[in-house]
N, C-alpha and C positions, 0 to 999 in steps of 0.2 A: 635561484631557480626553485620553482615550486615542485615539491616532490609529493607524489600521491600515494605514499605508502600507507597512510591511514585508510584511504579508500580501498586499497587492495586488501588490507587486513579486514576491513568491514565486509568486503565481498566474500572473502573466505569464510568469515563467521556466518554471514547471511545464507550462504549456499550450502554450508556443510554442517548445519546445526542438527543435533539429535532431536527427537521429539521434544516439544516444549515442556510438557508436563507428563508425569507418569499417568495422570488421570486425563483421559481424552475428553475433549469438549464437543458438545453436540449442538448443532443449529438446525432449525427446520428449513432454512433457506438463506442464501446470501445473494443480495442484489447490489451491484456496483454500477453507479452512473457517473457521468461527468457533466458538470455545469460550469463551464468556463465563461458564461455570459457576463459575470462580474469583471472579467478580464478580457474585454472585447478584442484587444489587440493580440491575444494569445494565439500562437500558431502550433501549440503542442500537439493537438490531435491530427495536424497535417503530417507530423513526423511519426507519431505513435498512435495510429488509429485503433489499435487493439489494447490500449492501456487499461480500459475498464474490464475487458474480458480477461486480460492477463492478471490483473489484481484480484479479480473474483476467483480465478483458478488458484492463485497463490494462497489466498485465505482458505479456500476449500481443501487444499492439500494438507492443512494443519488441523482440521476439525472433521468430525463426522457430520454429514448432511443427511438428515432423516426427515422427509416431509410428513411423516406420520407421527413424529415426536411432539411432545408438548414443549419442546425447546424453543427459545426465542428465534425470531427472524431478524437478520442483520441487514441494514441498508447503509451502504457506504456511498457518499457523494464526494467525488474529487472536484475541487473548485479552484485549484491553482497548481500549475506546473511551471516552474521558473528556473532560471539560471542566475544565481546570485541576486535574487529579488526581481529580476527582469522577466516579464511574462512573454516577451518575444524571444524565442530561442534562436541561437545562431544557425547558420546553414548546416552545421553538423547535426543539429537536433539535440545536442547535449542539454541536460538539465540536472540540477543538483538539489532541488527542493520539490516536495509534493505535499499538498495540503488538502484537507477535506474534513468532513464530519462523519461520525459513525453513530448510528441510532439503532437501538435494540427495540424491536416491536414484539407484541405477542405472536405466538406461532400461527402459521397459516397452514392448516391441514388440507390435505388433498381433497378436492371436491367442495371446499368451502367457498363462500361468496367473496371473491377478491375485491369487489367494490366496497363491501362492508369492512373487510380487513384493512383496506387502504385508509378508512376513516378512523381506525383505532389509533390513539395517540401512542407515541413511543414510550417505552418503559424507562428510557434514559438515553442521553446522547452526550457526545463530547466532540470537541475539535481535536484534530490530530495533524501535526506537522512533523515531517521527517526531512532532514537535509544531510548531505554528504559534504564534508569540507576537505579541502586539500591542505596537507601539512606543509609548513615552511621549514626550510633547513635540511639538514642531513638525516638520513635514516639511521636508526640504531645499528651498532656494530653487529654483523652477522645477518642483517636483513638484506634481501635482494629486492630491488625496486623494479616493479613491473607496472608501467603506466597503464591505467585502465582504458579500455576501448569504450566507444559509445554504448555498446551492448552491456558492458560491465556496469556502467552507471545506471542504466535502465534496470537491469536485473537486481542490483543492490537495493535501489530505492523501492522497487515493487516488493521485493521480499522483505525488506526491513519494515515497510509500511504494513504488510500483511502480518508479520510476526508481532508487531506492536498491537494491532487490532486484536489478534487472538489472545495475547497476554492479558488484555483488559476485559475479556468477555465476562468474567465473574465479578468484576469490580463494580 
């Protein structure tokens, strides 16, 4: 029997984390989009239409957003949501993998020309993949097993992705 104690532990960590750093990070803007066109058979957005909005809110909850700051502008593009590598999610909508790219752009100040801003190359970018795995075997002594719900998987992956993005801001 597959036990999901590692996922439950991950959910507890992802949802109950203290501020990431004593030093707060500032961005001028966070823009999250989904491009699942590379995975034409994906049905993820049918189940999770607010995925990009939820991820943007999760990232923003861990940083200061100041559109007047000289801080970088972050663009996150989600390009794969899957369950065990399969882009077609089951009827439950469960997924355990989320992949995308994160790019840091020069700041976009209020009142600036957004068309010109869009032409500016990113200052840096990287691919980011986050997955949740089910543990096999028995839970350690003293642990209580609570199988995660669909919402638990969703929240864990969104929050874990957001926290990893924020951790890498200064890298």
